C-alpha positions as a Markdown table, in Angstrom:
| # | Residue | x | y | z |
|---|---|---|---|---|
| 1 | Met | -14.6 | 18.3 | -3.6 |
| 2 | Ser | -13.6 | 16.3 | -0.5 |
| 3 | His | -10.0 | 15.4 | -0.3 |
| 4 | Tyr | -11.2 | 11.8 | 0.3 |
| 5 | Glu | -12.6 | 11.7 | -3.3 |
| 6 | Leu | -10.3 | 11.3 | -6.2 |
| 7 | Pro | -10.0 | 14.2 | -8.8 |
| 8 | Gln | -10.5 | 13.4 | -12.4 |
| 9 | Pro | -7.5 | 11.5 | -13.6 |
| 10 | Ala | -5.3 | 12.9 | -16.4 |
| 11 | Glu | -5.2 | 9.4 | -17.9 |
| 12 | Arg | -6.8 | 6.0 | -17.2 |
| 13 | Arg | -5.8 | 2.8 | -19.0 |
| 14 | Arg | -5.7 | -0.9 | -18.5 |
| 15 | Ile | -2.4 | -2.8 | -18.5 |
| 16 | Arg | -2.0 | -6.5 | -19.0 |
| 17 | Ser | 0.0 | -8.4 | -16.4 |
| 18 | Ala | 2.2 | -11.5 | -17.1 |
| 19 | Asp | -0.7 | -14.0 | -16.6 |
| 20 | Gly | -3.2 | -12.1 | -18.7 |
| 21 | His | -5.0 | -10.2 | -15.9 |
| 22 | Trp | -5.9 | -6.6 | -16.7 |
| 23 | Ile | -4.9 | -3.9 | -14.2 |
| 24 | Asn | -6.6 | -0.5 | -13.9 |
| 25 | Val | -4.1 | 2.3 | -13.9 |
| 26 | Glu | -4.8 | 6.0 | -13.3 |
| 27 | Ala | -2.4 | 8.9 | -13.6 |
| 28 | Tyr | -2.7 | 12.4 | -11.9 |
| 29 | Gly | -0.7 | 15.5 | -12.4 |
| 30 | Pro | 1.6 | 16.8 | -15.2 |
| 31 | Glu | 2.9 | 14.2 | -17.5 |
| 32 | Asp | 6.5 | 15.6 | -17.3 |
| 33 | Ala | 6.5 | 15.9 | -13.5 |
| 34 | Pro | 8.6 | 13.5 | -11.3 |
| 35 | Pro | 6.8 | 10.1 | -11.3 |
| 36 | Val | 5.5 | 8.5 | -8.2 |
| 37 | Leu | 3.9 | 5.0 | -8.3 |
| 38 | Leu | 1.2 | 4.3 | -5.6 |
| 39 | Ala | 0.4 | 0.7 | -4.6 |
| 40 | His | -2.5 | 0.4 | -2.2 |
| 41 | Gly | -3.2 | -2.3 | 0.4 |
| 42 | Trp | -5.5 | -5.2 | 1.1 |
| 43 | Thr | -9.2 | -4.4 | 0.6 |
| 44 | Cys | -8.5 | -0.9 | -0.7 |
| 45 | Ser | -8.3 | 0.7 | -4.2 |
| 46 | Thr | -6.9 | 3.8 | -6.0 |
| 47 | Arg | -9.5 | 5.9 | -4.1 |
| 48 | Phe | -7.5 | 5.2 | -0.9 |
| 49 | Trp | -4.8 | 7.5 | -2.1 |
| 50 | Ala | -7.1 | 10.5 | -2.7 |
| 51 | Pro | -5.9 | 12.7 | 0.1 |
| 52 | Val | -2.3 | 12.1 | -0.8 |
| 53 | Ile | -3.0 | 12.7 | -4.5 |
| 54 | His | -4.7 | 16.0 | -3.8 |
| 55 | Arg | -1.6 | 17.2 | -1.9 |
| 56 | Leu | 0.9 | 16.2 | -4.6 |
| 57 | Ala | -0.8 | 16.3 | -8.0 |
| 58 | Ala | 0.2 | 19.9 | -8.8 |
| 59 | Asp | 3.9 | 19.0 | -9.3 |
| 60 | His | 4.1 | 15.2 | -9.4 |
| 61 | Arg | 3.0 | 12.6 | -11.8 |
| 62 | Leu | 1.1 | 10.2 | -9.6 |
| 63 | Ile | 0.5 | 6.7 | -11.0 |
| 64 | Ala | -2.0 | 4.7 | -9.0 |
| 65 | Tyr | -3.3 | 1.3 | -9.8 |
| 66 | Asp | -5.9 | -1.1 | -8.5 |
| 67 | Gln | -4.3 | -4.3 | -7.2 |
| 68 | Arg | -5.8 | -7.4 | -8.9 |
| 69 | Gly | -9.3 | -8.1 | -7.5 |
| 70 | His | -9.7 | -4.6 | -6.3 |
| 71 | Gly | -11.3 | -1.5 | -7.8 |
| 72 | Arg | -11.5 | -1.7 | -11.6 |
| 73 | Ser | -8.9 | -4.4 | -12.0 |
| 74 | Asp | -9.8 | -7.9 | -13.0 |
| 75 | Ile | -10.8 | -10.4 | -10.3 |
| 76 | Pro | -8.8 | -13.6 | -10.6 |
| 77 | Pro | -11.3 | -16.5 | -11.1 |
| 78 | Thr | -9.3 | -19.1 | -9.1 |
| 79 | Pro | -7.0 | -19.1 | -6.1 |
| 80 | Arg | -4.0 | -19.5 | -8.5 |
| 81 | Gly | -4.4 | -15.8 | -9.4 |
| 82 | Tyr | -3.5 | -14.7 | -5.8 |
| 83 | Ser | 0.1 | -14.8 | -4.8 |
| 84 | Thr | 3.1 | -12.6 | -4.0 |
| 85 | Thr | 4.5 | -13.5 | -7.5 |
| 86 | Ala | 1.3 | -12.1 | -9.0 |
| 87 | Leu | 1.6 | -8.9 | -7.0 |
| 88 | Ala | 5.2 | -8.5 | -8.2 |
| 89 | Asp | 4.1 | -9.3 | -11.8 |
| 90 | Asp | 1.5 | -6.6 | -11.7 |
| 91 | Leu | 3.8 | -4.0 | -10.2 |
| 92 | Glu | 6.4 | -4.8 | -12.9 |
| 93 | Ala | 3.8 | -4.5 | -15.7 |
| 94 | Val | 2.5 | -1.2 | -14.4 |
| 95 | Leu | 5.9 | 0.3 | -13.8 |
| 96 | Thr | 7.4 | -0.7 | -17.1 |
| 97 | Ala | 4.3 | 0.6 | -19.0 |
| 98 | Ala | 4.0 | 3.9 | -17.1 |
| 99 | Val | 7.6 | 4.9 | -16.6 |
| 100 | Pro | 9.6 | 5.0 | -19.9 |
| 101 | Ala | 13.0 | 3.2 | -20.1 |
| 102 | Gly | 15.7 | 5.5 | -18.8 |
| 103 | Arg | 13.4 | 7.2 | -16.2 |
| 104 | Arg | 12.8 | 6.3 | -12.6 |
| 105 | Ala | 10.0 | 6.8 | -10.1 |
| 106 | Val | 9.6 | 6.8 | -6.4 |
| 107 | Leu | 7.6 | 3.7 | -5.4 |
| 108 | Val | 5.1 | 4.0 | -2.5 |
| 109 | Gly | 3.3 | 1.0 | -1.0 |
| 110 | His | 0.8 | 0.9 | 1.8 |
| 111 | Ser | 0.3 | -2.4 | 3.6 |
| 112 | Met | -0.1 | -5.1 | 0.9 |
| 113 | Gly | 1.3 | -2.5 | -1.5 |
| 114 | Gly | 4.5 | -2.3 | 0.5 |
| 115 | Met | 4.6 | -6.1 | 0.5 |
| 116 | Thr | 4.3 | -5.9 | -3.3 |
| 117 | Ile | 7.3 | -3.7 | -3.5 |
| 118 | Met | 9.2 | -6.1 | -1.3 |
| 119 | Ala | 8.1 | -9.1 | -3.4 |
| 120 | Ala | 9.5 | -7.4 | -6.5 |
| 121 | Gly | 12.7 | -6.4 | -4.7 |
| 122 | Asp | 14.9 | -8.7 | -6.8 |
| 123 | Arg | 13.4 | -7.8 | -10.2 |
| 124 | Pro | 15.9 | -6.0 | -12.6 |
| 125 | Ala | 13.1 | -4.3 | -14.6 |
| 126 | Val | 11.7 | -2.8 | -11.3 |
| 127 | Ala | 15.1 | -1.9 | -9.9 |
| 128 | Glu | 16.2 | 0.0 | -13.0 |
| 129 | Arg | 13.0 | 2.2 | -12.8 |
| 130 | Thr | 13.1 | 2.8 | -9.0 |
| 131 | Ala | 14.8 | 5.9 | -7.6 |
| 132 | Ala | 13.6 | 5.3 | -4.0 |
| 133 | Ala | 10.8 | 3.6 | -2.1 |
| 134 | Leu | 8.5 | 4.3 | 0.8 |
| 135 | Leu | 7.1 | 1.4 | 2.7 |
| 136 | Cys | 4.0 | 2.5 | 4.7 |
| 137 | Ser | 2.3 | 0.5 | 7.4 |
| 138 | Thr | 3.5 | -2.9 | 6.2 |
| 139 | Gly | 5.6 | -5.9 | 7.1 |
| 140 | Pro | 7.6 | -8.6 | 5.4 |
| 141 | Ala | 6.5 | -11.8 | 7.4 |
| 142 | His | 4.9 | -13.2 | 10.5 |
| 143 | Leu | 1.8 | -11.0 | 10.0 |
| 144 | Val | -0.6 | -13.2 | 12.0 |
| 145 | Glu | 1.9 | -13.7 | 14.9 |
| 146 | Arg | 2.3 | -9.9 | 15.3 |
| 147 | Leu | -1.3 | -8.8 | 15.0 |
| 148 | Arg | -2.6 | -6.7 | 17.8 |
| 149 | Val | -6.3 | -6.5 | 17.0 |
| 150 | Leu | -7.2 | -8.7 | 20.1 |
| 151 | Pro | -6.1 | -7.6 | 23.5 |
| 152 | Ala | -2.7 | -8.8 | 24.8 |
| 153 | Ala | -4.5 | -10.4 | 27.7 |
| 154 | Val | -5.8 | -13.1 | 25.4 |
| 155 | Pro | -3.2 | -16.0 | 25.6 |
| 156 | Ala | -0.8 | -16.3 | 22.7 |
| 157 | Gly | -2.2 | -19.6 | 21.2 |
| 158 | Pro | -5.9 | -18.6 | 21.2 |
| 159 | Arg | -5.0 | -15.1 | 20.1 |
| 160 | Arg | -3.2 | -16.5 | 17.0 |
| 161 | Phe | -6.1 | -18.8 | 16.2 |
| 162 | Leu | -8.7 | -16.1 | 16.5 |
| 163 | His | -6.6 | -13.6 | 14.6 |
| 164 | Arg | -6.3 | -16.1 | 11.7 |
| 165 | Arg | -10.1 | -16.7 | 11.8 |
| 166 | Ile | -10.7 | -12.9 | 11.7 |
| 167 | Leu | -8.2 | -12.5 | 8.8 |
| 168 | Leu | -9.9 | -15.3 | 6.8 |
| 169 | Ser | -13.5 | -14.4 | 7.5 |
| 170 | Arg | -15.9 | -14.3 | 4.6 |
| 171 | Leu | -18.5 | -12.3 | 6.6 |
| 172 | Pro | -19.5 | -9.1 | 4.8 |
| 173 | Met | -18.0 | -6.0 | 6.3 |
| 174 | Gly | -20.8 | -3.6 | 5.5 |
| 175 | Pro | -23.2 | -1.9 | 5.4 |
| 176 | Ile | -21.7 | 1.3 | 6.8 |
| 177 | Thr | -23.3 | 2.0 | 10.2 |
| 178 | Arg | -22.3 | 3.6 | 13.4 |
| 179 | Val | -21.4 | 0.2 | 14.8 |
| 180 | Ser | -19.4 | -1.0 | 11.7 |
| 181 | Lys | -17.5 | 2.3 | 11.7 |
| 182 | Ala | -16.6 | 1.9 | 15.3 |
| 183 | Val | -15.4 | -1.6 | 14.8 |
| 184 | Leu | -13.3 | -0.5 | 11.8 |
| 185 | Lys | -11.7 | 2.3 | 13.7 |
| 186 | Gln | -10.9 | 0.1 | 16.7 |
| 187 | Ala | -9.3 | -2.5 | 14.4 |
| 188 | Val | -7.4 | -0.5 | 11.9 |
| 189 | Met | -7.3 | 3.2 | 12.7 |
| 190 | Gly | -5.7 | 5.3 | 15.4 |
| 191 | Ser | -7.2 | 7.3 | 18.2 |
| 192 | Ala | -6.5 | 10.6 | 16.4 |
| 193 | Ser | -8.5 | 9.6 | 13.2 |
| 194 | Thr | -11.5 | 11.8 | 12.5 |
| 195 | Pro | -15.1 | 10.7 | 11.7 |
| 196 | Glu | -14.5 | 11.8 | 8.0 |
| 197 | Gln | -11.4 | 9.7 | 7.8 |
| 198 | Val | -13.2 | 6.7 | 9.3 |
| 199 | Arg | -16.2 | 7.0 | 6.9 |
| 200 | Ala | -13.9 | 7.5 | 3.9 |
| 201 | Thr | -11.9 | 4.4 | 4.8 |
| 202 | Ala | -15.1 | 2.4 | 5.4 |
| 203 | Glu | -16.5 | 3.4 | 2.0 |
| 204 | Thr | -13.3 | 2.1 | 0.4 |
| 205 | Val | -12.7 | -1.1 | 2.4 |
| 206 | Phe | -16.3 | -2.2 | 2.5 |
| 207 | Ala | -16.4 | -2.1 | -1.3 |
| 208 | Cys | -13.9 | -4.9 | -1.6 |
| 209 | Pro | -15.6 | -8.2 | -2.7 |
| 210 | Thr | -15.8 | -10.7 | 0.2 |
| 211 | Ala | -14.2 | -13.5 | -1.8 |
| 212 | Val | -11.3 | -11.3 | -2.9 |
| 213 | Arg | -10.7 | -10.2 | 0.6 |
| 214 | Ala | -10.6 | -13.8 | 1.9 |
| 215 | Arg | -8.4 | -15.1 | -0.9 |
| 216 | Trp | -5.8 | -12.3 | -0.4 |
| 217 | Ala | -6.1 | -13.0 | 3.4 |
| 218 | Arg | -4.8 | -16.5 | 2.8 |
| 219 | Val | -1.8 | -15.2 | 0.9 |
| 220 | Leu | -1.1 | -12.6 | 3.7 |
| 221 | Gly | -1.4 | -15.3 | 6.4 |
| 222 | Glu | 1.5 | -17.2 | 4.9 |
| 223 | Leu | 3.4 | -14.2 | 3.5 |
| 224 | Asp | 7.2 | -14.1 | 3.6 |
| 225 | Val | 8.9 | -11.5 | 1.4 |
| 226 | Arg | 12.0 | -11.0 | 3.5 |
| 227 | Asp | 14.3 | -12.2 | 0.6 |
| 228 | Gly | 12.9 | -9.4 | -1.6 |
| 229 | Leu | 13.3 | -6.9 | 1.2 |
| 230 | Glu | 16.9 | -7.8 | 1.5 |
| 231 | Arg | 17.4 | -7.2 | -2.2 |
| 232 | Leu | 15.6 | -3.9 | -2.4 |
| 233 | Ala | 18.6 | -1.9 | -3.4 |
| 234 | Ala | 17.0 | 1.6 | -3.8 |
| 235 | Pro | 17.1 | 4.0 | -0.9 |
| 236 | Thr | 14.0 | 3.0 | 1.1 |
| 237 | Ala | 12.2 | 4.9 | 3.9 |
| 238 | Val | 9.7 | 3.2 | 6.3 |
| 239 | Leu | 6.7 | 4.8 | 7.9 |
| 240 | Val | 4.5 | 3.4 | 10.6 |
| 241 | Gly | 1.7 | 4.5 | 12.9 |
| 242 | Glu | 2.5 | 3.9 | 16.6 |
| 243 | Gln | -1.1 | 2.5 | 17.1 |
| 244 | Asp | -0.9 | 0.2 | 14.1 |
| 245 | Lys | -2.5 | -3.1 | 15.1 |
| 246 | Leu | -2.2 | -4.9 | 11.7 |
| 247 | Thr | 1.4 | -4.2 | 11.0 |
| 248 | Pro | 2.7 | -2.9 | 14.3 |
| 249 | Pro | 6.0 | -1.0 | 14.8 |
| 250 | Pro | 8.2 | -4.1 | 15.3 |
| 251 | His | 7.7 | -4.8 | 11.6 |
| 252 | Ala | 9.1 | -1.3 | 10.8 |
| 253 | Asp | 12.1 | -1.9 | 13.0 |
| 254 | Ala | 12.8 | -5.3 | 11.3 |
| 255 | Met | 12.6 | -3.7 | 7.8 |
| 256 | Ile | 15.0 | -0.9 | 8.7 |
| 257 | Ala | 17.4 | -3.5 | 10.0 |
| 258 | Ala | 17.2 | -5.7 | 6.9 |
| 259 | Leu | 17.2 | -3.0 | 4.2 |
| 260 | Pro | 20.4 | -2.6 | 2.2 |
| 261 | Asn | 19.9 | 1.1 | 1.9 |
| 262 | Pro | 17.6 | 2.5 | 4.6 |
| 263 | Asp | 16.6 | 6.1 | 4.3 |
| 264 | Gly | 14.8 | 6.9 | 7.5 |
| 265 | Leu | 12.0 | 5.6 | 9.8 |
| 266 | Leu | 9.1 | 7.9 | 10.5 |
| 267 | Arg | 6.7 | 7.0 | 13.4 |
| 268 | Leu | 3.4 | 8.7 | 13.6 |
| 269 | Pro | 1.8 | 9.1 | 17.0 |
| 270 | Gly | -2.0 | 8.5 | 17.4 |
| 271 | Thr | -2.0 | 6.8 | 14.0 |
| 272 | Gly | -3.2 | 3.3 | 13.1 |
| 273 | His | -2.8 | 1.1 | 10.1 |
| 274 | Met | -4.4 | 3.5 | 7.5 |
| 275 | Ser | -1.6 | 6.1 | 7.6 |
| 276 | Pro | -2.2 | 7.6 | 4.1 |
| 277 | Ala | -5.8 | 8.3 | 5.1 |
| 278 | Glu | -5.1 | 9.2 | 8.7 |
| 279 | Arg | -2.0 | 11.4 | 8.2 |
| 280 | Pro | -2.0 | 12.3 | 4.5 |
| 281 | Ala | 0.0 | 15.5 | 5.1 |
| 282 | Glu | 2.9 | 13.6 | 6.7 |
| 283 | Val | 2.8 | 10.8 | 4.1 |
| 284 | Ala | 2.8 | 13.4 | 1.2 |
| 285 | Ala | 5.7 | 15.2 | 2.9 |
| 286 | Glu | 7.7 | 12.0 | 3.1 |
| 287 | Ile | 7.0 | 11.3 | -0.6 |
| 288 | Arg | 8.1 | 14.8 | -1.5 |
| 289 | Arg | 11.3 | 14.4 | 0.5 |
| 290 | Leu | 12.2 | 11.2 | -1.4 |
| 291 | Val | 11.4 | 12.8 | -4.7 |
| 292 | Thr | 13.5 | 15.9 | -3.9 |
| 293 | Arg | 16.4 | 13.9 | -2.6 |
| 294 | His | 16.5 | 11.1 | -5.2 |
| 295 | Leu | 14.9 | 12.5 | -8.4 |
| 296 | Ala | 16.3 | 16.1 | -8.2 |
| 297 | Thr | 19.1 | 15.4 | -10.7 |
| 298 | Glu | 16.7 | 13.8 | -13.2 |
| 299 | Arg | 14.3 | 16.8 | -12.9 |
| 300 | Thr | 17.3 | 19.1 | -13.5 |
| 301 | Asp | 18.4 | 17.1 | -16.5 |
| 302 | Ala | 15.0 | 17.0 | -18.0 |
| 303 | Ala | 14.7 | 20.7 | -17.7 |
C-alpha cells in the first residue's frame, strides 16, 4: 500500500457537532496509545494525513476527522454553517467524544486545521484535553494580504484583488492532468515535492466540492483568530515550509511571538504549504517529540 493511501481505520464513527452537523471521525493505532488529534486544512480530508498516520500508527492513537463539508462529513446547506465558530464547535465535539475526561491529547492542525485549533483556543473543554499543539503551515489573520501565489512584481493593490478572486473562485480544479498538477505544485507545494506527492495531493484537493471550497474561502478571506491564539495555553510548536505561498513564514513568526507558551519553530527548506504530504517524516517526528515531552507522564501513569 502507498503511504499516500490510508490504512484501514481501527474505528470509524460519526459525531454530532453543536449545530447538528455530523462529523466523520476515524481512529488509527492502539486504543491505549498516546492520543493525537489531526485536523486537516481547506479542501483536504482525512486522507491528507495518510503518510503521517503510516509513520505513527504503531504506537500512537491517531484521531483524524473530516472538517465539515469535506470527506465524509456533512456539507452545510447554507452559508451559516461555515464559520470559525463552527470549526471550533466541531473540534470540541470530536475531542470530547474521542478523548475521555481526565486524558489529554496532542492536537495537530494543518492550514485551516491550525486555524481551527486557534479558534478554539479559549474553550475550557478543549484546553483541559490538550497536552500540546502543533500548528502546521497556517496563520491567524491577514491571509489574503500575505499570499504569495502571484509574483511580487505585481503591484500590491492588484495583487490583493487577484489573490481574493483566486481564493473565491468557483471554477473546478480537476480533472487531474499534467497541466493541473503543474499549477497545483506551483501554487501550494515546494520545489522539493515529488511527482507522487503532487498527484496524491491533487487527488485529495480536487475531490473537494466546488461550493464547499468557495464558502470556506469566504471565511478564510476574513479570518482573524488572533484572540484564540493568544489564549492557547498549552505548549505549542509551529512548523512552516520556507516556500509556503499560502501561509508564508511571516505568519509562523507572528504566531511564535503571540503564543503564551511557544515550544519551538521548525522551518522546512524546499517545502511549500502541504508540509504533512511533502515532509511527512519531519512532521511525524515533531508530533512524536511533543508526545514524548508532554504526554510521557500520562503514559507512565497509565502503565
